[in-house]
SEZA-171459 format. One record per residue: residue number from 0; z, y, x of N, C-alpha, C in turn; residue in one letter. Coordinates in steps of 0.02 Angstrom, whole numbers. Atoms other than C-alpha are relative to their C-alpha. Example, Ala and Ser with C-alpha at 12.3 -4.5 7.8 and 13.67 -1.06 7.14 Angstrom:
<0,<0,-59,45>,<390,-225,615>,<0,60,45>,'A'>
<1,<-3,-59,-42>,<357,-53,684>,<37,55,-39>,'S'>
***
This chain:
<0,<-31,-21,-64>,<-478,-1953,60>,<50,-54,22>,'M'>
<1,<-48,51,-22>,<-384,-2081,169>,<68,32,15>,'N'>
<2,<-69,-24,-8>,<-198,-2068,200>,<8,42,63>,'H'>
<3,<-9,-36,-63>,<-216,-2008,381>,<-27,71,-7>,'Q'>
<4,<28,-67,9>,<-329,-1862,333>,<45,43,-43>,'K'>
<5,<-46,-36,44>,<-210,-1814,194>,<62,22,39>,'Y'>
<6,<-59,-15,-40>,<-63,-1823,314>,<-14,56,50>,'K'>
<7,<19,-51,-49>,<-155,-1719,445>,<-6,69,-34>,'D'>
<8,<8,-63,36>,<-199,-1587,316>,<68,29,-21>,'R'>
<9,<-66,-22,20>,<-20,-1581,254>,<39,28,60>,'E'>
<10,<-33,-23,-61>,<45,-1563,433>,<-25,69,20>,'T'>
<11,<29,-65,-17>,<-76,-1419,466>,<24,54,-48>,'L'>
<12,<-22,-48,51>,<-26,-1335,303>,<72,21,13>,'E'>
<13,<-70,-16,-15>,<158,-1346,350>,<5,46,60>,'I'>
<14,<0,-43,-60>,<122,-1271,521>,<-22,71,-17>,'K'>
<15,<24,-66,20>,<25,-1129,441>,<53,40,-38>,'N'>
<16,<-53,-33,38>,<167,-1091,321>,<56,23,46>,'I'>
<17,<-53,-18,-48>,<295,-1094,462>,<-21,60,42>,'E'>
<18,<25,-55,-41>,<186,-979,566>,<-1,65,-40>,'E'>
<19,<2,-60,42>,<162,-858,421>,<70,28,-10>,'R'>
<20,<-69,-24,9>,<350,-849,390>,<27,31,65>,'Y'>
<21,<-22,-26,-65>,<379,-821,576>,<-29,70,11>,'K'>
<22,<32,-66,-8>,<254,-677,579>,<30,50,-49>,'I'>
<23,<-32,-44,50>,<329,-604,419>,<67,25,26>,'E'>
<24,<-66,-19,-25>,<501,-606,499>,<-6,50,57>,'E'>
<25,<13,-47,-55>,<434,-521,655>,<-21,68,-26>,'N'>
<26,<22,-62,31>,<348,-392,547>,<59,40,-27>,'F'>
<27,<-58,-34,30>,<510,-353,455>,<49,25,53>,'L'>
<28,<-42,-23,-55>,<607,-342,618>,<-27,64,31>,'N'>
<29,<32,-60,-29>,<483,-216,688>,<4,59,-49>,'M'>
<30,<-6,-52,51>,<484,-120,524>,<70,29,0>,'L'>
<31,<-70,-22,2>,<674,-113,523>,<18,43,60>,'S'>
<32,<-13,-40,-60>,<673,-44,700>,<-41,64,2>,'S'>
<33,<42,-60,2>,<543,87,652>,<-57,-1,48>,'G'>
<34,<54,6,-50>,<416,21,777>,<-67,-12,-36>,'D'>
<35,<62,4,39>,<252,59,688>,<-54,-41,35>,'Y'>
<36,<52,35,-38>,<138,-7,826>,<9,-76,-4>,'S'>
<37,<-13,72,2>,<221,-179,832>,<-1,-27,-71>,'K'>
<38,<3,21,71>,<239,-186,643>,<-73,-9,-21>,'A'>
<39,<71,5,17>,<51,-156,629>,<-31,-62,33>,'M'>
<40,<26,60,-33>,<15,-294,755>,<17,-62,-41>,'S'>
<41,<-21,57,42>,<115,-416,648>,<-37,0,-66>,'A'>
<42,<37,-5,64>,<31,-352,489>,<-72,-25,9>,'Y'>
<43,<69,22,-13>,<-142,-379,565>,<-3,-76,10>,'N'>
<44,<-3,73,-8>,<-90,-556,613>,<6,-34,-68>,'A'>
<45,<-7,27,68>,<-38,-587,433>,<-66,2,-38>,'L'>
<46,<65,-9,35>,<-205,-521,370>,<-51,-53,22>,'C'>
<47,<48,48,-26>,<-296,-648,478>,<16,-72,-23>,'S'>
<48,<-20,67,22>,<-203,-796,400>,<-22,-12,-71>,'M'>
<49,<16,19,69>,<-239,-891,240>,<63,-8,-40>,'K'>
<50,<-56,9,46>,<-123,-890,91>,<-12,-61,-44>,'L'>
<51,<6,61,42>,<-100,-1064,16>,<-70,-28,-1>,'D'>
<52,<66,29,-5>,<-270,-1118,77>,<-56,43,-27>,'G'>
<53,<52,-44,27>,<-361,-970,-1>,<-24,48,53>,'R'>
<54,<28,-48,-46>,<-470,-845,86>,<31,69,-12>,'N'>
<55,<-34,-64,9>,<-372,-685,116>,<-49,58,-1>,'T'>
<56,<49,-53,6>,<-535,-587,114>,<-13,18,-73>,'D'>
<57,<12,-15,70>,<-537,-596,-76>,<44,59,-21>,'S'>
<58,<-35,-61,21>,<-486,-434,-161>,<68,-16,-30>,'H'>
<59,<-63,17,34>,<-352,-517,-267>,<53,-23,48>,'Q'>
<60,<-49,25,-48>,<-269,-605,-121>,<26,55,46>,'D'>
<61,<-22,-55,-43>,<-266,-449,-13>,<47,46,-40>,'V'>
<62,<-44,-40,43>,<-190,-354,-160>,<68,-34,-7>,'K'>
<63,<-62,39,6>,<-61,-493,-181>,<42,8,63>,'Y'>
<64,<-35,-7,-64>,<-15,-483,4>,<31,70,5>,'L'>
<65,<-25,-69,-3>,<3,-293,-8>,<61,9,-44>,'A'>
<66,<-56,-6,47>,<118,-305,-159>,<62,-36,27>,'I'>
<67,<-56,39,-28>,<225,-440,-78>,<31,36,59>,'V'>
<68,<-26,-35,-59>,<239,-344,85>,<36,64,-19>,'L'>
<69,<-34,-61,23>,<283,-184,-7>,<70,-15,-24>,'G'>
<70,<-66,20,24>,<426,-274,-93>,<46,-20,57>,'T'>
<71,<-39,20,-59>,<484,-352,71>,<23,61,40>,'L'>
<72,<-17,-62,-37>,<480,-181,156>,<58,36,-34>,'C'>
<73,<-51,-37,38>,<582,-100,19>,<68,-35,4>,'R'>
<74,<-64,36,1>,<715,-237,11>,<30,-4,71>,'K'>
<75,<-25,4,-69>,<727,-251,201>,<35,64,20>,'T'>
<76,<-30,-64,-19>,<761,-66,225>,<62,15,-41>,'L'>
<77,<-60,-10,41>,<885,-65,82>,<58,-43,26>,'Q'>
<78,<-54,46,-19>,<983,-217,143>,<19,6,74>,'Q'>
<79,<-15,-3,-71>,<968,-204,332>,<18,70,23>,'R'>
<80,<-7,-67,-26>,<953,-18,361>,<42,46,-43>,'N'>
<81,<-40,-41,46>,<1052,46,211>,<-35,66,-17>,'K'>
<82,<37,-60,22>,<914,170,168>,<13,10,-74>,'V'>
<83,<-17,-14,70>,<956,255,4>,<-58,-19,-46>,'H'>
<84,<52,20,47>,<860,185,-146>,<-46,57,-22>,'P'>
<85,<41,-58,20>,<799,361,-188>,<-63,5,43>,'Y'>
<86,<57,-5,-46>,<688,366,-33>,<-46,-60,-8>,'Y'>
<87,<40,61,7>,<632,186,-54>,<-40,0,-64>,'L'>
<88,<34,0,64>,<588,209,-236>,<-60,47,0>,'D'>
<89,<56,-47,-4>,<480,361,-200>,<-60,-31,36>,'N'>
<90,<54,31,-39>,<378,267,-68>,<-28,-60,-38>,'V'>
<91,<22,60,36>,<371,106,-170>,<-44,17,-60>,'S'>
<92,<40,-20,58>,<306,193,-327>,<-67,29,20>,'N'>
<93,<63,-29,-24>,<177,290,-230>,<-47,-55,26>,'E'>
<94,<40,56,-25>,<118,130,-144>,<-30,-40,-57>,'M'>
<95,<25,39,57>,<103,37,-310>,<-58,36,-35>,'A'>
<96,<54,-38,32>,<-4,176,-384>,<-63,0,43>,'M'>
<97,<58,0,-45>,<-116,183,-230>,<-34,-68,1>,'D'>
<98,<29,68,1>,<-140,-7,-230>,<-39,-10,-65>,'I'>
<99,<32,7,65>,<-184,-1,-414>,<-67,36,-4>,'N'>
<100,<62,-40,1>,<-320,127,-379>,<-52,-23,51>,'N'>
<101,<48,23,-51>,<-406,27,-241>,<-57,-39,-32>,'T'>
<102,<59,36,24>,<-578,-48,-263>,<-24,-54,47>,'E'>
<103,<23,49,-50>,<-608,-145,-102>,<60,-26,40>,'T'>
<104,<-53,27,-43>,<-507,-253,17>,<16,49,56>,'T'>
<105,<-13,-50,-52>,<-528,-118,151>,<45,56,-27>,'D'>
<106,<-42,-51,31>,<-452,8,30>,<73,-23,-1>,'D'>
<107,<-68,26,5>,<-300,-104,5>,<33,-2,69>,'I'>
<108,<-29,4,-67>,<-275,-132,191>,<15,69,28>,'R'>
<109,<-14,-69,-22>,<-288,55,224>,<63,27,-34>,'N'>
<110,<-61,-20,36>,<-156,85,90>,<61,-33,32>,'V'>
<111,<-56,35,-31>,<-45,-47,170>,<19,32,67>,'S'>
<112,<-14,-32,-65>,<-62,33,342>,<35,67,-9>,'R'>
<113,<-30,-65,15>,<-21,203,269>,<74,-7,-18>,'K'>
<114,<-69,6,24>,<138,140,186>,<44,-37,49>,'F'>
<115,<-40,29,-54>,<194,32,331>,<25,56,45>,'I'>
<116,<-21,-58,-40>,<197,195,429>,<56,38,-36>,'K'>
<117,<-51,-36,38>,<297,279,290>,<67,-38,1>,'K'>
<118,<-62,39,-2>,<423,137,286>,<31,2,70>,'Y'>
<119,<-26,-6,-69>,<439,144,476>,<35,67,10>,'C'>
<120,<-32,-66,-5>,<477,330,462>,<66,1,-38>,'L'>
<121,<-64,5,35>,<610,292,332>,<52,-36,43>,'L'>
<122,<-46,37,-43>,<686,166,452>,<26,44,56>,'A'>
<123,<-20,-44,-54>,<689,297,589>,<45,57,-23>,'K'>
<124,<-32,-63,22>,<748,446,487>,<57,-8,-50>,'N'>
<125,<-50,6,54>,<857,375,348>,<41,-63,3>,'H'>
<126,<-42,60,-7>,<941,218,414>,<73,20,8>,'S'>
<127,<-71,-15,-3>,<1129,218,389>,<42,-62,19>,'L'>
<128,<-36,62,-14>,<1173,40,443>,<47,5,59>,'H'>
<129,<-43,-7,-59>,<1253,102,604>,<67,33,-16>,'Q'>
<130,<-62,-34,19>,<1389,193,508>,<44,-44,-45>,'Y'>
<131,<-46,34,46>,<1542,132,415>,<-19,16,-71>,'S'>
<132,<19,-9,70>,<1529,118,227>,<17,69,-26>,'E'>
<133,<-19,-66,26>,<1624,278,192>,<-44,55,28>,'V'>
<134,<42,-51,-30>,<1516,377,312>,<-71,-4,-28>,'V'>
<135,<68,3,26>,<1349,310,251>,<-2,20,-74>,'H'>
<136,<-3,-25,69>,<1404,343,72>,<6,76,-2>,'K'>
<137,<-6,-73,-5>,<1452,520,124>,<-68,32,14>,'S'>
<138,<66,-27,-18>,<1282,550,203>,<-47,-4,-60>,'I'>
<139,<44,8,59>,<1191,481,51>,<18,50,-54>,'S'>
<140,<-21,-46,52>,<1295,587,-66>,<-23,71,17>,'Y'>
<141,<20,-68,-20>,<1260,746,33>,<-76,8,-7>,'I'>
<142,<73,-4,4>,<1073,708,43>,<-25,2,-72>,'E'>
<143,<21,2,70>,<1063,676,-144>,<26,61,-40>,'M'>
<144,<-32,-54,38>,<1174,824,-196>,<3,65,40>,'H'>
<145,<-2,-60,-43>,<1134,958,-66>,<-6,64,-40>,'Y'>
<146,<9,-60,40>,<1087,1080,-205>,<62,17,-42>,'A'>
<147,<-61,-10,40>,<1257,1061,-290>,<55,30,44>,'D'>
<148,<-58,-23,-38>,<1425,1131,-240>,<26,-59,42>,'E'>
<149,<-22,54,-45>,<1481,1030,-88>,<54,26,47>,'L'>
<150,<-52,-16,-49>,<1634,1030,22>,<33,-66,20>,'S'>
<151,<-37,59,-21>,<1746,909,115>,<44,-26,-57>,'L'>
<152,<-44,19,55>,<1865,909,-34>,<-38,-37,-55>,'S'>
<153,<40,31,53>,<1729,869,-161>,<-24,-69,22>,'I'>
<154,<25,63,-26>,<1658,732,-51>,<55,-53,2>,'L'>
<155,<-57,46,-5>,<1828,652,-18>,<21,-24,-70>,'A'>
<156,<-19,18,69>,<1868,656,-204>,<-48,-50,-30>,'S'>
<157,<51,46,28>,<1704,570,-251>,<3,-69,33>,'N'>
<158,<-2,64,-36>,<1731,435,-119>,<70,-31,-2>,'L'>
<159,<-68,27,9>,<1916,412,-162>,<35,-13,67>,'H'>
<160,<-35,3,-64>,<1978,444,15>,<32,69,12>,'V'>
<161,<-32,-65,-14>,<2087,581,89>,<-47,43,42>,'T'>
<162,<41,-47,-39>,<2010,737,165>,<9,-12,75>,'K'>
<163,<-13,9,-71>,<2094,704,332>,<-35,-62,27>,'N'>
<164,<33,62,-23>,<2028,526,343>,<-75,10,4>,'Y'>
<165,<73,-10,1>,<1850,574,294>,<-21,47,56>,'L'>
<166,<17,-48,-53>,<1849,722,413>,<1,-33,68>,'S'>
<167,<-7,32,-65>,<1908,616,559>,<-54,-52,13>,'A'>
<168,<49,54,-10>,<1794,466,533>,<-71,27,2>,'V'>
<169,<66,-31,0>,<1642,575,496>,<-15,32,68>,'F'>
<170,<9,-34,-65>,<1666,679,655>,<-6,-52,56>,'K'>
<171,<2,52,-52>,<1696,522,759>,<-67,-34,2>,'K'>
<172,<62,38,2>,<1538,434,701>,<-63,43,7>,'Q'>
<173,<60,-42,-4>,<1417,581,689>,<4,54,53>,'L'>
<174,<-7,-52,-50>,<1489,700,817>,<-5,71,-28>,'G'>
<175,<1,-66,34>,<1490,843,690>,<43,-4,-62>,'K'>
<176,<-43,-1,59>,<1595,899,544>,<-42,-10,-63>,'T'>
<177,<33,7,65>,<1554,869,361>,<-36,65,-17>,'V'>
<178,<31,-65,15>,<1520,1055,339>,<-63,12,41>,'T'>
<179,<58,-8,-44>,<1402,1059,488>,<-58,-43,-25>,'E'>
<180,<53,44,24>,<1306,911,418>,<-30,26,-65>,'F'>
<181,<25,-29,63>,<1293,991,246>,<-49,57,15>,'I'>
<182,<44,-56,-18>,<1218,1147,326>,<-66,-27,29>,'H'>
<183,<61,28,-29>,<1094,1039,424>,<-46,-26,-54>,'E'>
<184,<41,28,54>,<1034,947,269>,<-31,57,-41>,'V'>
<185,<25,-56,40>,<1016,1110,172>,<-52,41,36>,'R'>
<186,<49,-40,-37>,<926,1205,309>,<-63,-40,16>,'T'>
<187,<60,43,-6>,<809,1056,338>,<-43,7,-62>,'D'>
<188,<36,-8,63>,<763,1069,155>,<-32,70,-4>,'K'>
<189,<26,-69,1>,<741,1257,174>,<-64,5,43>,'A'>
<190,<59,1,-43>,<619,1230,318>,<-59,-31,-36>,'I'>
<191,<53,33,38>,<519,1110,210>,<-29,47,-53>,'F'>
<192,<22,-45,53>,<511,1236,68>,<-36,61,27>,'L'>
<193,<34,-57,-32>,<463,1379,184>,<-70,-20,22>,'L'>
<194,<65,25,-24>,<322,1272,253>,<-48,-17,-57>,'N'>
<195,<43,31,51>,<258,1202,89>,<-4,39,-66>,'S'>
<196,<2,-38,63>,<291,1332,-47>,<-1,75,14>,'T'>
<197,<-4,-73,-5>,<284,1518,-81>,<61,27,-37>,'K'>
<198,<-61,-21,34>,<455,1524,-162>,<33,58,38>,'L'>
<199,<-37,-55,-32>,<550,1686,-128>,<62,-27,37>,'P'>
<200,<-58,21,-40>,<691,1673,0>,<61,-10,-44>,'I'>
<201,<-59,6,44>,<822,1702,-136>,<-2,-65,-40>,'N'>
<202,<6,63,38>,<754,1555,-237>,<11,-60,45>,'D'>
<203,<-11,54,-47>,<750,1443,-84>,<74,-8,14>,'I'>
<204,<-72,2,-11>,<930,1489,-51>,<36,-38,-55>,'S'>
<205,<-33,33,57>,<982,1432,-226>,<-19,-73,-3>,'I'>
<206,<24,70,1>,<875,1274,-221>,<36,-42,52>,'V'>
<207,<-32,36,-56>,<960,1227,-57>,<76,0,-4>,'C'>
<208,<-73,4,10>,<1136,1250,-126>,<39,61,20>,'G'>
<209,<-35,-61,-19>,<1176,1427,-71>,<-9,53,-54>,'Y'>
<210,<2,-52,52>,<1219,1548,-211>,<-8,69,31>,'E'>
<211,<3,-64,-36>,<1235,1690,-85>,<-57,-3,51>,'D'>
<212,<58,3,-45>,<1065,1720,-2>,<15,29,69>,'S'>
<213,<-19,-29,-65>,<1145,1827,135>,<35,-53,43>,'N'>
<214,<-35,53,-37>,<1258,1682,183>,<-50,-53,22>,'Y'>
<215,<53,48,-18>,<1108,1564,179>,<-38,24,61>,'F'>
<216,<38,-27,-56>,<1014,1679,298>,<40,-4,65>,'C'>
<217,<-42,4,-60>,<1162,1683,418>,<4,-71,26>,'R'>
<218,<-2,71,-20>,<1176,1493,418>,<-66,-21,31>,'V'>
<219,<67,17,-24>,<988,1475,442>,<-11,28,70>,'F'>
<220,<12,-33,-65>,<983,1599,586>,<46,-29,54>,'K'>
<221,<-45,30,-48>,<1134,1520,668>,<-29,-65,29>,'S'>
<222,<29,64,-22>,<1040,1355,677>,<-66,9,36>,'R'>
<223,<69,-5,-25>,<861,1411,710>,<-14,62,42>,'Y'>
<224,<6,-62,-41>,<892,1578,799>,<-53,47,-27>,'K'>
<225,<50,-42,32>,<775,1662,676>,<16,0,-75>,'I'>
<226,<-15,-3,71>,<792,1720,496>,<-53,-37,-40>,'S'>
<227,<51,33,42>,<703,1630,352>,<-63,43,-9>,'P'>
<228,<58,-45,10>,<592,1783,325>,<-43,3,63>,'R'>
<229,<37,-1,-63>,<544,1791,509>,<-37,-67,10>,'Q'>
<230,<32,65,-6>,<509,1604,507>,<-63,-3,-42>,'Y'>
<231,<59,1,44>,<391,1623,359>,<-54,47,26>,'R'>
<232,<49,-47,-28>,<306,1775,437>,<-37,-31,59>,'N'>
<233,<32,33,-57>,<274,1674,594>,<-51,-53,-22>,'N'>
<234,<47,49,27>,<190,1540,489>,<-66,33,-18>,'L'>
<235,<61,-35,23>,<67,1665,416>,<-37,32,58>,'F'>
<236,<32,-34,-56>,<34,1745,585>,<-33,-48,49>,'N'>
<237,<30,50,-46>,<-20,1582,668>,<-75,-4,-10>,'K'>
***
């Protein structure tokens, strides 16, 4: 090979690498914003490119791309969006198992599409980057410990701040009190359990952090204008 052909090939390779990194960055930006449609457009563009001169249609290379993208998704949402590692780890582990069980390149790409959507949903529903550190730590603590005893005092103690400070900054940034947010997280979990399990109402109450099922029912009805039992009955009557 003469020097000019080698130089031309090297120039093309550099351009391809630069383009791939540019598309990757666009993909991560769209993922971080929770825009599934644009994230998928960037992902499809990546799939059409070659990795280090190899054909991305090979099963091993498509699997490699999926693993790399999964890692990039997880780290991006952790660092940019401040999504709690608990949520990221659940999705990441599930994705790894699904990739491992694939047999064809189409299988891998379908798995990737499925989990890009899941990561976009995490970006939409669990991003905390817009809040101050004390508030996003408060939210994470409540979401991870909703089944335990929770109060403004307990939260402030765990975060090593005063109750007055936490109460003020939380209300300012979220537009609701710590107690109101605790009830929202717990009743969201109750809705999920009512939809997906046959657990008795009393058990759901305890699982969601309410020792007193009557109090749980009052909180639930205050938010949803219907009791937990009526909600479940409506599900069966549909």
